[in-house]
ROSE-4610 file (N, C-alpha, C; in Angstrom, 1 decimal, always signed):
// ROSE-4610
residu = [M/M/M/D/D/D/P/P/P/A/A/A/V/V/V/L/L/L/R/R/R/E/E/E/D/D/D/M/M/M/V/V/V/D/D/D/S/S/S/L/L/L/E/E/E/H/H/H/E/E/E/A/A/A/K/K/K/A/A/A/A/A/A/L/L/L/D/D/D/T/T/T/E/E/E/R/R/R/V/V/V/A/A/A/L/L/L/A/A/A/M/M/M/R/R/R/E/E/E/V/V/V/P/P/P/R/R/R/E/E/E/A/A/A/F/F/F/V/V/V/N/N/N/D/D/D/E/E/E/R/R/R/V/V/V/A/A/A/Y/Y/Y/A/A/A/D/D/D/R/R/R/A/A/A/T/T/T/E/E/E/I/I/I/D/D/D/G/G/G/T/T/T/T/T/T/V/V/V/L/L/L/A/A/A/P/P/P/S/S/S/T/T/T/A/A/A/A/A/A/R/R/R/L/L/L/L/L/L/E/E/E/A/A/A/L/L/L/D/D/D/A/A/A/R/R/R/A/A/A/S/S/S/H/H/H/S/S/S/I/I/I/L/L/L/I/I/I/A/A/A/G/G/G/S/S/S/G/G/G/V/V/V/G/G/G/Y/Y/Y/T/T/T/A/A/A/A/A/A/V/V/V/L/L/L/A/A/A/E/E/E/I/I/I/A/A/A/G/G/G/A/A/A/E/E/E/N/N/N/V/V/V/Q/Q/Q/A/A/A/I/I/I/D/D/D/I/I/I/D/D/D/R/R/R/N/N/N/M/M/M/V/V/V/Y/Y/Y/A/A/A/A/A/A/R/R/R/R/R/R/N/N/N/L/L/L/E/E/E/Q/Q/Q/A/A/A/G/G/G/Y/Y/Y/G/G/G/G/G/G/V/V/V/L/L/L/V/V/V/D/D/D/R/R/R/R/R/R/D/D/D/G/G/G/S/S/S/R/R/R/G/G/G/F/F/F/P/P/P/E/E/E/Y/Y/Y/A/A/A/P/P/P/F/F/F/D/D/D/R/R/R/I/I/I/L/L/L/V/V/V/E/E/E/A/A/A/A/A/A/A/A/A/V/V/V/R/R/R/P/P/P/P/P/P/R/R/R/A/A/A/L/L/L/T/T/T/D/D/D/Q/Q/Q/L/L/L/A/A/A/P/P/P/D/D/D/G/G/G/R/R/R/L/L/L/A/A/A/M/M/M/P/P/P/M/M/M/G/G/G/A/A/A/T/T/T/E/E/E/Q/Q/Q/T/T/T/L/L/L/V/V/V/A/A/A/L/L/L/D/D/D/A/A/A/G/G/G/G/G/G/E/E/E/V/V/V/R/R/R/E/E/E/R/R/R/H/H/H/G/G/G/P/P/P/V/V/V/A/A/A/F/F/F/R/R/R/P/P/P/L/L/L/L/L/L/L/L/L/E/E/E/G/G/G/Q/Q/Q/Q/Q/Q/P/P/P/G/G/G/R/R/R/P/P/P/E/E/E/R/R/R/N/N/N/R/R/R/T/T/T/E/E/E/R/R/R/E/E/E/D/D/D/R/R/R/E/E/E/F/F/F/A/A/A/E/E/E/R/R/R/N/N/N/A/A/A/R/R/R/R/R/R/R/R/R/H/H/H/G/G/G/W/W/W/E/E/E/Q/Q/Q/E/E/E/W/W/W/I/I/I/D/D/D/W/W/W/E/E/E/A/A/A/G/G/G/R/R/R/Q/Q/Q/R/R/R]
num = [1/1/1/2/2/2/3/3/3/4/4/4/5/5/5/6/6/6/7/7/7/8/8/8/9/9/9/10/10/10/11/11/11/12/12/12/13/13/13/14/14/14/15/15/15/16/16/16/17/17/17/18/18/18/19/19/19/20/20/20/21/21/21/22/22/22/23/23/23/24/24/24/25/25/25/26/26/26/27/27/27/28/28/28/29/29/29/30/30/30/31/31/31/32/32/32/33/33/33/34/34/34/35/35/35/36/36/36/37/37/37/38/38/38/39/39/39/40/40/40/41/41/41/42/42/42/43/43/43/44/44/44/45/45/45/46/46/46/47/47/47/48/48/48/49/49/49/50/50/50/51/51/51/52/52/52/53/53/53/54/54/54/55/55/55/56/56/56/57/57/57/58/58/58/59/59/59/60/60/60/61/61/61/62/62/62/63/63/63/64/64/64/65/65/65/66/66/66/67/67/67/68/68/68/69/69/69/70/70/70/71/71/71/72/72/72/73/73/73/74/74/74/75/75/75/76/76/76/77/77/77/78/78/78/79/79/79/80/80/80/81/81/81/82/82/82/83/83/83/84/84/84/85/85/85/86/86/86/87/87/87/88/88/88/89/89/89/90/90/90/91/91/91/92/92/92/93/93/93/94/94/94/95/95/95/96/96/96/97/97/97/98/98/98/99/99/99/100/100/100/101/101/101/102/102/102/103/103/103/104/104/104/105/105/105/106/106/106/107/107/107/108/108/108/109/109/109/110/110/110/111/111/111/112/112/112/113/113/113/114/114/114/115/115/115/116/116/116/117/117/117/118/118/118/119/119/119/120/120/120/121/121/121/122/122/122/123/123/123/124/124/124/125/125/125/126/126/126/127/127/127/128/128/128/129/129/129/130/130/130/131/131/131/132/132/132/133/133/133/134/134/134/135/135/135/136/136/136/137/137/137/138/138/138/139/139/139/140/140/140/141/141/141/142/142/142/143/143/143/144/144/144/145/145/145/146/146/146/147/147/147/148/148/148/149/149/149/150/150/150/151/151/151/152/152/152/153/153/153/154/154/154/155/155/155/156/156/156/157/157/157/158/158/158/159/159/159/160/160/160/161/161/161/162/162/162/163/163/163/164/164/164/165/165/165/166/166/166/167/167/167/168/168/168/169/169/169/170/170/170/171/171/171/172/172/172/173/173/173/174/174/174/175/175/175/176/176/176/177/177/177/178/178/178/179/179/179/180/180/180/181/181/181/182/182/182/183/183/183/184/184/184/185/185/185/186/186/186/187/187/187/188/188/188/189/189/189/190/190/190/191/191/191/192/192/192/193/193/193/194/194/194/195/195/195/196/196/196/197/197/197/198/198/198/199/199/199/200/200/200/201/201/201/202/202/202/203/203/203/204/204/204/205/205/205/206/206/206/207/207/207/208/208/208/209/209/209/210/210/210/211/211/211/212/212/212/213/213/213/214/214/214/215/215/215/216/216/216/217/217/217/218/218/218/219/219/219/220/220/220/221/221/221/222/222/222/223/223/223/224/224/224/225/225/225/226/226/226/227/227/227/228/228/228/229/229/229/230/230/230/231/231/231/232/232/232/233/233/233/234/234/234/235/235/235/236/236/236/237/237/237/238/238/238/239/239/239/240/240/240/241/241/241/242/242/242/243/243/243/244/244/244/245/245/245/246/246/246/247/247/247/248/248/248/249/249/249]
x = [+29.6/+28.3/+28.0/+27.2/+26.8/+26.0/+26.4/+25.7/+24.3/+23.9/+22.5/+21.7/+22.2/+21.5/+21.4/+22.5/+22.4/+21.4/+21.2/+20.2/+18.8/+18.6/+17.3/+17.0/+18.0/+17.7/+17.5/+18.2/+18.0/+16.6/+16.1/+14.8/+13.7/+13.9/+13.0/+12.8/+14.0/+13.9/+13.2/+13.4/+12.7/+11.2/+10.8/+9.4/+8.7/+9.5/+8.9/+8.3/+7.2/+6.4/+7.1/+8.2/+9.0/+9.7/+10.0/+10.6/+9.6/+8.9/+7.8/+8.3/+9.5/+10.1/+9.6/+9.3/+8.9/+7.4/+6.6/+5.2/+4.9/+5.6/+5.2/+6.2/+5.6/+6.3/+7.4/+7.1/+8.1/+9.3/+9.2/+10.4/+11.2/+10.5/+11.1/+11.9/+11.2/+11.9/+13.1/+13.0/+14.2/+15.3/+15.1/+16.1/+16.7/+16.0/+16.5/+17.5/+17.3/+18.2/+19.5/+19.5/+20.6/+21.7/+22.9/+24.1/+24.6/+24.2/+24.5/+26.1/+26.7/+28.1/+28.9/+28.3/+29.0/+29.0/+28.2/+28.2/+28.8/+28.8/+29.5/+30.5/+31.8/+32.8/+33.0/+32.7/+32.9/+31.6/+31.7/+30.6/+30.0/+30.9/+30.4/+29.4/+29.4/+28.4/+27.4/+27.7/+26.8/+25.4/+25.1/+23.7/+23.3/+24.1/+23.7/+22.8/+21.8/+20.8/+21.3/+22.4/+22.9/+23.6/+23.6/+24.3/+25.8/+26.4/+27.9/+28.5/+29.7/+30.4/+31.4/+31.3/+32.2/+32.6/+33.9/+34.4/+33.6/+33.3/+32.7/+31.2/+30.6/+29.1/+28.5/+27.3/+26.6/+25.8/+26.2/+25.4/+24.2/+23.1/+21.9/+21.7/+21.2/+20.9/+19.8/+19.8/+18.8/+17.4/+17.1/+15.7/+15.4/+16.3/+16.1/+15.9/+16.8/+16.6/+15.2/+14.8/+13.5/+12.4/+12.4/+11.4/+11.3/+12.5/+12.5/+11.8/+12.2/+11.6/+10.1/+9.7/+8.2/+7.5/+8.1/+7.5/+7.4/+8.4/+8.5/+7.5/+7.2/+6.2/+6.5/+7.7/+8.0/+7.4/+7.1/+6.6/+7.4/+7.1/+7.8/+7.7/+8.8/+8.8/+8.7/+8.6/+8.6/+9.9/+9.9/+11.1/+11.4/+12.6/+13.0/+14.3/+14.2/+15.4/+15.7/+17.0/+17.5/+18.4/+18.1/+18.9/+19.7/+21.0/+21.8/+22.1/+23.0/+23.2/+23.9/+24.7/+25.5/+26.3/+26.4/+27.2/+26.5/+25.2/+24.4/+23.5/+23.4/+22.6/+21.1/+20.5/+19.1/+18.8/+19.8/+19.6/+19.5/+20.3/+20.3/+18.9/+18.4/+17.1/+16.0/+16.1/+15.1/+15.3/+16.5/+16.7/+16.1/+16.1/+15.4/+13.9/+13.3/+11.9/+11.5/+12.2/+11.7/+12.5/+13.7/+14.6/+15.7/+17.0/+18.1/+18.1/+17.5/+17.5/+16.5/+15.7/+14.7/+15.1/+16.3/+16.8/+18.0/+17.8/+18.9/+19.2/+20.5/+20.9/+21.9/+21.8/+22.7/+23.3/+24.5/+25.1/+26.0/+26.1/+26.9/+28.4/+28.6/+30.0/+30.6/+31.6/+32.2/+32.7/+33.3/+33.8/+32.7/+31.5/+30.4/+29.9/+29.9/+29.5/+30.3/+31.6/+32.5/+32.3/+32.1/+31.9/+30.6/+29.6/+28.3/+28.4/+29.0/+29.1/+29.9/+31.0/+31.8/+31.0/+30.3/+29.6/+28.4/+27.7/+26.6/+27.0/+28.1/+28.7/+29.1/+29.8/+30.2/+29.1/+28.0/+26.8/+25.9/+26.1/+25.3/+24.2/+24.4/+23.4/+24.0/+24.9/+25.6/+24.7/+23.5/+22.5/+22.0/+22.2/+21.8/+22.7/+22.1/+22.9/+23.2/+24.4/+24.9/+25.7/+25.3/+25.9/+26.1/+27.1/+27.4/+26.5/+25.5/+24.6/+24.3/+23.8/+23.2/+21.8/+21.7/+20.5/+19.2/+19.3/+18.1/+17.7/+18.5/+18.2/+17.7/+17.8/+17.3/+18.1/+17.4/+18.0/+17.0/+16.8/+15.8/+15.9/+17.1/+17.2/+16.4/+16.1/+15.4/+14.0/+13.6/+12.3/+11.2/+10.0/+9.5/+9.7/+9.7/+9.9/+8.6/+8.4/+7.3/+7.5/+8.8/+9.2/+10.5/+10.6/+11.9/+12.1/+13.3/+13.7/+14.9/+14.7/+15.7/+16.3/+17.6/+18.2/+19.0/+18.4/+18.9/+17.7/+17.9/+16.8/+16.7/+15.5/+15.2/+13.9/+13.7/+12.5/+11.3/+11.5/+10.5/+11.1/+10.3/+10.9/+11.4/+12.6/+13.1/+12.1/+11.8/+10.8/+11.2/+12.5/+13.0/+12.6/+12.6/+12.3/+10.8/+9.9/+8.5/+8.1/+8.8/+8.5/+8.9/+9.8/+10.2/+9.4/+8.5/+7.6/+6.5/+6.2/+5.0/+3.8/+2.7/+1.5/+1.0/+1.1/+0.7/+1.9/+3.0/+4.2/+4.2/+5.3/+5.4/+6.9/+7.1/+8.4/+8.5/+9.5/+9.7/+11.0/+10.9/+12.1/+12.0/+13.1/+13.0/+12.8/+11.7/+11.4/+11.5/+12.2/+12.4/+13.9/+14.1/+15.5/+16.0/+15.8/+16.3/+15.4/+14.1/+13.1/+12.7/+12.9/+12.5/+11.5/+10.7/+9.7/+9.8/+9.8/+9.8/+8.4/+8.3/+7.0/+7.0/+5.8/+5.6/+4.7/+5.2/+4.5/+4.0/+3.0/+2.6/+3.3/+2.9/+3.6/+3.4/+2.4/+2.1/+2.9/+3.7/+4.4/+3.6/+2.4/+1.6/+1.9/+2.0/+2.3/+1.1/+1.2/+0.1/+0.2/+1.5/+1.7/+2.8/+2.7/+3.8/+4.3/+5.6/+6.1/+7.0/+6.8/+7.5/+8.8/+9.4/+10.6/+11.8/+12.7/+14.0/+15.1/+16.3/+17.4/+18.4/+18.4/+19.3/+20.1/+21.2/+22.0/+21.3/+21.5/+20.8/+21.4/+20.5/+20.9/+22.0/+23.1/+24.3/+24.2/+24.9/+25.0/+25.9/+25.7/+26.6/+28.0/+29.0/+30.4/+30.8/+29.8/+30.2/+30.4/+31.3/+31.6/+31.4/+31.1/+30.9/+32.2/+32.1/+33.2/+33.6/+33.0/+33.3/+32.1/+32.3/+31.2/+29.9/+28.8/+27.6/+26.9/+26.5/+25.7/+24.3/+23.4/+22.0/+21.4/+21.2/+20.5/+19.1/+18.4/+17.1/+17.0/+18.1/+18.1/+18.1/+18.9/+18.9/+17.5/+17.0/+15.7/+14.6/+14.6/+13.6/+13.7/+14.9/+15.0/+14.5/+14.8/+14.3/+12.8/+12.3/+10.8/+10.2/+10.8/+10.2/+10.2/+11.3/+11.4/+10.4/+10.2/+9.1/+7.8/+7.5/+6.2/+6.0/+7.1/+7.0/+6.6/+7.0/+6.7/+5.3/+4.7/+3.5/+2.4/+1.4/+0.3/-0.6/-1.1/-2.0/-3.4/-3.7/-5.0/-5.3/-4.5/-4.8/-4.0/-3.0/-2.2/-3.0/-2.8/-3.5/-2.4/-1.8/-0.7/-1.2/-2.5/-3.0/-3.1/-2.8/-2.8/-1.4/-1.3/+0.0/+0.0/+0.6/+0.6/+1.3/+2.4/+3.2/+2.5/+1.8/+1.0/-0.3/-0.7/-2.0/-3.2/-3.1/-4.2/-4.2/-5.4/-5.5/-5.0/-4.4/-4.0/-5.1]
y = [+48.5/+49.1/+48.9/+49.9/+49.9/+48.6/+47.8/+46.6/+46.8/+48.0/+48.2/+48.3/+48.8/+48.8/+47.4/+46.7/+45.3/+44.5/+44.7/+44.0/+44.4/+45.6/+46.1/+45.4/+45.4/+44.7/+43.3/+42.6/+41.2/+40.9/+41.6/+41.3/+41.7/+42.8/+43.1/+42.0/+41.4/+40.3/+39.1/+38.8/+37.7/+37.9/+39.1/+39.4/+39.4/+39.5/+39.6/+38.2/+38.3/+37.1/+36.1/+36.4/+35.5/+34.5/+34.9/+34.0/+33.7/+34.7/+34.5/+33.7/+34.0/+33.4/+34.0/+35.3/+36.0/+36.4/+36.1/+36.5/+37.4/+37.3/+38.1/+39.3/+40.4/+41.6/+41.5/+40.7/+40.6/+39.9/+38.9/+38.2/+39.1/+39.8/+40.7/+41.8/+42.4/+43.5/+42.9/+41.7/+41.2/+40.9/+40.4/+40.2/+41.5/+42.5/+43.8/+44.4/+43.9/+44.4/+43.7/+42.4/+41.5/+41.7/+42.1/+42.3/+40.9/+40.4/+39.1/+39.0/+40.1/+40.1/+39.7/+39.8/+39.4/+37.9/+37.2/+35.7/+35.1/+35.8/+35.4/+36.4/+36.1/+37.1/+37.8/+37.1/+37.7/+38.4/+39.8/+40.6/+40.4/+39.9/+39.6/+38.5/+37.6/+36.5/+36.6/+37.5/+37.5/+37.8/+38.6/+38.9/+38.3/+37.5/+36.7/+35.6/+35.3/+34.2/+32.9/+32.4/+31.1/+30.6/+29.3/+28.7/+28.9/+29.0/+29.1/+28.2/+27.6/+26.7/+27.5/+27.3/+28.0/+26.9/+26.7/+25.7/+24.4/+23.9/+22.6/+22.6/+23.7/+23.7/+24.6/+24.3/+25.1/+26.3/+27.5/+28.6/+28.8/+28.7/+28.7/+29.9/+29.7/+30.9/+31.7/+33.0/+33.8/+33.4/+32.9/+32.4/+31.2/+30.3/+29.1/+29.5/+30.4/+30.8/+31.5/+32.2/+32.9/+31.9/+30.8/+29.8/+29.1/+28.8/+28.2/+29.1/+30.3/+31.3/+31.5/+31.5/+31.6/+30.3/+29.2/+27.9/+27.9/+28.5/+28.4/+29.3/+30.5/+31.4/+31.9/+32.3/+32.8/+34.2/+34.4/+35.7/+36.3/+37.6/+38.3/+37.5/+37.4/+36.8/+35.2/+34.6/+33.2/+32.6/+31.5/+30.8/+29.8/+30.0/+29.3/+28.5/+27.3/+26.4/+26.2/+26.4/+26.1/+24.9/+23.8/+22.6/+22.6/+23.0/+23.2/+24.7/+25.2/+26.7/+27.2/+26.3/+26.8/+28.0/+29.0/+30.2/+31.2/+30.9/+31.8/+32.8/+32.8/+33.8/+33.7/+32.5/+32.4/+32.7/+32.3/+32.7/+34.2/+34.9/+36.4/+36.9/+36.4/+36.9/+36.6/+35.4/+35.1/+35.9/+36.3/+37.2/+38.6/+39.0/+40.3/+40.1/+38.9/+38.7/+38.5/+37.6/+37.2/+37.8/+38.4/+38.8/+37.9/+38.3/+37.5/+36.5/+37.0/+36.2/+35.1/+35.0/+34.0/+32.9/+33.1/+32.2/+31.3/+30.0/+29.1/+28.3/+28.1/+27.4/+26.3/+25.2/+24.1/+23.5/+22.9/+22.3/+21.2/+20.1/+19.0/+19.2/+20.2/+20.5/+21.6/+21.3/+22.3/+23.5/+23.3/+24.5/+25.4/+24.9/+25.7/+26.5/+25.8/+26.5/+27.7/+27.6/+28.7/+29.8/+29.4/+30.3/+31.1/+30.4/+31.0/+32.0/+31.6/+32.6/+33.8/+33.6/+34.8/+35.7/+35.1/+35.9/+36.6/+36.0/+36.6/+37.8/+37.6/+38.6/+39.8/+39.6/+40.7/+41.4/+40.7/+41.3/+42.0/+41.8/+42.5/+41.6/+40.3/+39.4/+38.4/+39.0/+38.1/+37.5/+38.0/+37.4/+36.0/+35.6/+34.3/+33.2/+32.2/+31.1/+30.1/+29.8/+28.7/+27.7/+26.4/+25.4/+24.2/+23.3/+22.1/+21.0/+20.6/+19.5/+18.7/+17.5/+16.6/+17.2/+17.7/+18.3/+17.5/+16.2/+15.4/+15.2/+15.6/+15.5/+16.8/+17.9/+19.1/+19.8/+20.6/+21.4/+21.3/+20.2/+20.0/+21.0/+21.5/+22.5/+23.7/+24.1/+25.3/+25.1/+23.8/+23.5/+23.9/+24.1/+23.9/+25.1/+24.8/+25.9/+26.1/+27.4/+27.7/+27.3/+27.4/+27.1/+26.4/+25.4/+24.6/+24.6/+25.0/+25.0/+24.0/+23.0/+22.0/+22.3/+22.6/+22.9/+21.7/+20.5/+19.3/+18.3/+17.4/+16.6/+15.3/+14.8/+13.5/+13.0/+11.6/+11.1/+11.3/+11.6/+12.0/+12.9/+13.7/+14.6/+13.8/+14.0/+13.3/+13.5/+12.4/+12.4/+13.4/+13.5/+14.4/+15.8/+16.2/+17.6/+17.9/+17.0/+17.2/+17.2/+16.4/+16.4/+17.7/+18.4/+19.7/+20.9/+20.6/+21.7/+22.0/+23.3/+23.7/+23.1/+22.9/+22.3/+22.9/+24.2/+24.8/+25.2/+24.5/+24.8/+24.4/+24.7/+24.4/+24.1/+23.1/+22.6/+22.7/+23.3/+23.4/+22.6/+21.8/+21.0/+20.5/+20.1/+19.4/+17.9/+17.3/+15.9/+15.1/+13.9/+13.0/+12.6/+11.7/+11.2/+11.8/+11.0/+11.5/+12.6/+12.5/+13.6/+14.2/+15.5/+16.2/+17.3/+17.5/+18.6/+19.4/+20.7/+21.6/+21.5/+21.1/+21.0/+21.7/+22.0/+22.5/+21.5/+21.1/+20.1/+20.6/+20.0/+20.4/+19.5/+19.8/+19.1/+17.6/+17.1/+15.7/+15.0/+15.8/+15.3/+15.2/+15.8/+15.7/+16.9/+16.6/+17.6/+18.5/+19.8/+20.8/+21.6/+21.8/+22.6/+22.0/+22.1/+21.7/+23.0/+23.2/+24.4/+24.1/+23.0/+22.7/+21.9/+21.5/+20.7/+21.5/+20.8/+21.3/+20.2/+20.6/+19.7/+20.0/+19.3/+19.5/+18.3/+18.5/+17.4/+16.7/+15.4/+14.7/+15.1/+14.9/+15.2/+14.2/+14.8/+14.0/+13.2/+12.1/+11.3/+11.9/+11.7/+12.1/+11.6/+12.5/+12.1/+12.2/+12.5/+12.6/+14.1/+14.4/+15.7/+15.9/+17.1/+17.3/+17.0/+16.5/+16.2/+14.7/+14.0/+12.6/+11.8/+10.5/+9.8/+9.9/+10.2/+10.4/+9.1/+9.0/+7.9/+8.4/+7.8/+8.3/+8.0/+9.0/+8.8/+8.2/+8.5/+8.0/+6.5/+5.9/+4.5/+3.8/+4.3/+3.7/+3.9/+5.1/+5.4/+4.6/+4.4/+3.5/+2.1/+1.6/+0.2/+0.1/+1.1/+1.1/+1.2/+2.0/+2.2/+0.9/+0.2/-1.1/-2.1/-2.1/-3.1/-2.8/-1.6/-1.3/-1.6/-1.4/-1.7/-3.2/-4.0/-5.4/-6.0/-5.3/-5.8/-5.3/-4.3/-3.8/-4.8/-4.7/-5.7/-5.4/-6.5/-6.4/-6.8/-7.1/-7.4/-8.9/-9.8/-11.2/-11.9/-11.2/-11.9/-12.2/-13.4/-13.7/-14.2/-13.3/-13.7/-14.5/-14.6/-15.3/-16.8/-17.2/-18.6/-19.2/-20.3/-21.0/-22.0/-21.6/-22.4/-23.7/-23.7/-24.9/-25.9/-25.5/-26.4/-26.8/-26.0/-26.2/-26.0/-25.1/-24.8/-23.3/-22.8/-21.4/-21.3/-20.1/-19.8/-19.2]
z = [-107.3/-107.0/-105.5/-105.0/-103.6/-103.3/-102.3/-101.9/-101.6/-101.0/-100.7/-102.0/-103.1/-104.3/-104.9/-104.8/-105.2/-104.5/-103.2/-102.4/-102.9/-103.1/-103.6/-105.0/-105.9/-107.2/-107.0/-106.1/-105.9/-105.4/-104.4/-103.9/-104.9/-105.6/-106.7/-107.7/-108.1/-109.1/-108.5/-107.2/-106.5/-106.4/-106.3/-106.3/-107.6/-108.7/-110.0/-110.3/-111.1/-111.4/-112.1/-112.8/-113.6/-112.6/-111.4/-110.4/-109.3/-108.9/-107.9/-106.7/-106.2/-105.1/-103.8/-103.8/-102.7/-102.8/-101.7/-101.7/-100.5/-99.4/-98.2/-98.0/-97.6/-97.4/-96.3/-95.2/-94.1/-94.5/-95.4/-95.9/-96.8/-97.7/-98.6/-97.8/-96.8/-96.1/-95.3/-94.8/-94.1/-95.0/-96.2/-97.2/-97.7/-97.7/-98.1/-97.0/-95.8/-94.7/-94.5/-94.8/-94.5/-95.5/-95.1/-96.1/-96.5/-97.6/-98.1/-98.3/-98.6/-98.9/-97.6/-96.4/-95.2/-95.1/-95.9/-95.8/-97.1/-98.2/-99.4/-99.7/-99.5/-99.5/-100.9/-101.9/-103.3/-103.6/-103.7/-104.0/-105.4/-106.2/-107.6/-107.7/-106.7/-106.7/-105.6/-104.6/-103.4/-103.8/-104.8/-105.2/-106.5/-107.0/-108.2/-107.8/-108.5/-108.1/-108.6/-107.9/-108.1/-106.8/-106.7/-105.5/-105.6/-104.4/-104.4/-103.4/-103.7/-102.8/-102.0/-100.6/-99.7/-98.6/-98.5/-97.5/-97.5/-98.6/-98.7/-98.5/-98.3/-98.2/-99.3/-99.6/-100.7/-100.0/-100.5/-100.0/-101.0/-100.4/-101.3/-102.2/-103.4/-104.2/-103.5/-103.7/-103.1/-103.3/-104.5/-104.8/-104.0/-103.8/-103.0/-101.5/-101.0/-99.6/-99.4/-100.4/-100.3/-100.2/-101.0/-101.0/-99.7/-99.1/-97.8/-96.7/-96.8/-95.8/-96.0/-97.2/-97.5/-96.9/-97.2/-96.7/-95.2/-94.5/-93.1/-92.4/-93.0/-92.6/-91.1/-90.9/-89.5/-89.3/-88.0/-87.6/-86.5/-86.2/-85.1/-83.8/-83.1/-81.7/-81.8/-82.9/-83.0/-82.5/-81.8/-81.5/-82.6/-83.2/-84.4/-84.3/-84.9/-85.0/-86.4/-86.8/-88.1/-88.0/-88.7/-88.7/-90.0/-89.9/-91.0/-91.2/-90.3/-90.3/-91.5/-92.2/-93.3/-92.9/-93.8/-93.5/-92.6/-92.4/-91.5/-92.1/-93.5/-94.1/-93.8/-93.9/-93.6/-92.1/-91.2/-89.8/-89.6/-90.4/-90.3/-90.8/-91.9/-92.4/-91.3/-90.7/-89.7/-88.5/-88.2/-87.0/-87.3/-88.5/-88.9/-88.7/-88.9/-88.8/-87.3/-86.6/-85.3/-84.2/-84.5/-83.4/-83.2/-83.1/-83.1/-81.9/-80.7/-79.5/-79.6/-80.7/-80.9/-81.9/-82.4/-83.5/-83.0/-83.1/-82.8/-84.1/-84.3/-85.5/-85.1/-85.7/-85.4/-86.7/-86.7/-87.8/-87.3/-88.1/-87.7/-88.0/-88.9/-89.3/-88.4/-87.7/-86.7/-87.5/-88.6/-89.4/-89.8/-90.1/-90.5/-89.3/-88.1/-86.9/-86.7/-86.8/-86.6/-87.6/-88.9/-89.9/-89.8/-89.4/-89.2/-88.0/-86.9/-85.8/-86.2/-86.9/-87.4/-88.3/-89.3/-90.2/-89.6/-88.7/-88.0/-87.2/-86.5/-85.6/-86.4/-87.5/-88.4/-89.1/-89.3/-90.0/-89.0/-87.7/-86.7/-86.1/-86.2/-85.7/-84.7/-83.9/-82.9/-81.8/-81.7/-80.8/-81.2/-82.4/-82.9/-82.3/-81.7/-81.1/-82.1/-82.3/-83.3/-82.5/-82.6/-81.9/-82.8/-82.4/-83.2/-82.7/-83.5/-83.1/-84.3/-84.1/-85.1/-85.5/-86.7/-87.1/-86.9/-87.0/-86.9/-85.5/-84.5/-83.1/-82.5/-83.3/-82.9/-81.7/-80.9/-79.9/-78.7/-78.0/-77.0/-75.9/-75.6/-74.5/-74.7/-76.0/-76.3/-76.8/-76.9/-77.4/-76.3/-76.7/-78.1/-79.0/-80.3/-81.3/-82.1/-82.4/-83.2/-84.7/-85.1/-86.4/-86.5/-87.3/-87.5/-89.0/-89.4/-90.8/-91.0/-91.9/-92.1/-93.5/-93.6/-94.8/-95.4/-95.3/-95.9/-96.1/-97.0/-97.4/-96.6/-96.4/-95.8/-96.3/-96.3/-96.8/-95.9/-94.7/-93.8/-92.7/-92.0/-91.0/-89.8/-89.3/-88.1/-87.0/-86.3/-85.2/-84.1/-83.8/-82.7/-83.1/-84.3/-84.7/-84.6/-85.0/-84.9/-83.4/-82.6/-81.2/-80.5/-81.1/-80.5/-81.1/-81.9/-82.4/-81.3/-81.2/-80.4/-81.0/-80.3/-80.8/-82.1/-82.3/-83.5/-84.4/-84.2/-84.9/-86.3/-87.0/-88.4/-88.7/-89.6/-90.0/-91.5/-92.0/-93.5/-93.8/-94.8/-95.2/-96.6/-97.3/-98.5/-98.2/-98.7/-98.4/-99.6/-99.5/-100.6/-100.7/-101.7/-101.9/-103.2/-104.3/-105.6/-106.1/-105.8/-106.1/-104.8/-104.7/-103.5/-103.7/-102.7/-102.7/-101.4/-101.5/-100.4/-99.7/-98.5/-97.8/-96.5/-96.0/-94.7/-94.0/-92.8/-92.0/-90.6/-90.0/-88.7/-87.7/-86.4/-85.3/-85.3/-86.0/-86.1/-87.3/-88.0/-89.1/-90.4/-90.4/-91.6/-92.6/-93.8/-94.8/-95.0/-94.8/-95.0/-96.2/-96.7/-97.9/-98.7/-100.0/-100.9/-101.7/-101.8/-102.4/-103.6/-104.3/-105.5/-105.3/-106.5/-106.4/-106.0/-105.3/-104.9/-105.0/-104.8/-104.8/-103.7/-102.6/-101.5/-101.2/-100.5/-100.1/-98.9/-98.7/-97.6/-96.3/-95.3/-93.9/-93.5/-93.0/-92.7/-91.4/-91.3/-90.1/-89.1/-87.8/-86.8/-87.1/-87.0/-87.3/-88.7/-89.6/-91.0/-91.3/-92.2/-92.6/-94.1/-94.6/-96.0/-96.7/-98.0/-98.8/-98.7/-97.8/-97.7/-98.4/-98.7/-99.3/-98.5/-99.1/-98.4/-98.0/-96.8/-96.3/-96.0/-96.6/-96.5/-95.2/-94.4/-93.1/-93.2/-94.3/-94.5/-94.7/-95.2/-95.4/-94.0/-93.1/-91.8/-91.1/-91.2/-90.6/-91.2/-92.5/-93.2/-92.6/-92.5/-91.9/-90.5/-89.7/-88.3/-88.3/-89.2/-89.2/-89.6/-90.6/-91.1/-90.0/-89.2/-88.2/-87.1/-86.8/-85.8/-86.3/-87.6/-88.2/-88.2/-88.5/-88.5/-87.1/-86.1/-84.7/-84.2/-85.0/-84.6/-84.6/-83.7/-83.6/-84.8/-85.4/-86.5/-86.2/-84.9/-84.5/-84.4/-85.0/-85.0/-83.9/-83.3/-82.3/-81.1/-80.5/-79.2/-78.3/-77.6/-76.7/-75.5/-75.3/-74.1/-74.4/-75.7/-76.0/-76.0/-75.3/-75.2/-76.3/-77.5/-78.7/-78.5/-77.7/-77.6/-76.7/-75.7/-74.9/-75.5/-76.5/-77.2/-76.3/-75.4/-74.5/-74.2/-73.7/-73.3/-71.9/-71.6/-70.2/-69.4]
């Protein structure tokens, strides 16, 4: 069947109230334009609403990609960062919305970076910049961003990413560990919207590759946060007292 017809059918089904994955016309129009078969080689599954494994990474089901894009709420000319480029499909959809020159995508897996670059070029979105970076550290050279999309889960947004948001920026990500919720946060890291339960792989550590035993980045971040909190002043400390000498300085 003609891929263009399959795309139309896919988006129509995502707009249907039974799935209700698509709410905004600009996201729907963008998904109608992007040839998903350029990112999922098997046309039999490219437009099926299910996740697919390619080269050790999960290609999001169309409905999941649509939910991420709706939560992100990207607009024309927005500067956008995607942490977790995957095969490049969501980057292509965002390029349709904001312009390819406004979209930057990063991934910790070098193979995925190469795959995303190749797929985006072949699909006509070669203007999207894809680089190998630790997703939790963002892309400070191109900050600030109006929108940041994180395609991996963490218990809280990485501080480097919220720091790279524009003052009125928005970050969409799966938040949680065993139970995750798709959320939209502001530049202060405060949750502004919740978009229902999701299930994503955790954000990978620097040097870690898919397929190896997962080490949870959030455990390390939680420990560091707890240590900082333990050292925080609680109001009763009196550093001006020399306790050993038993006298005030």
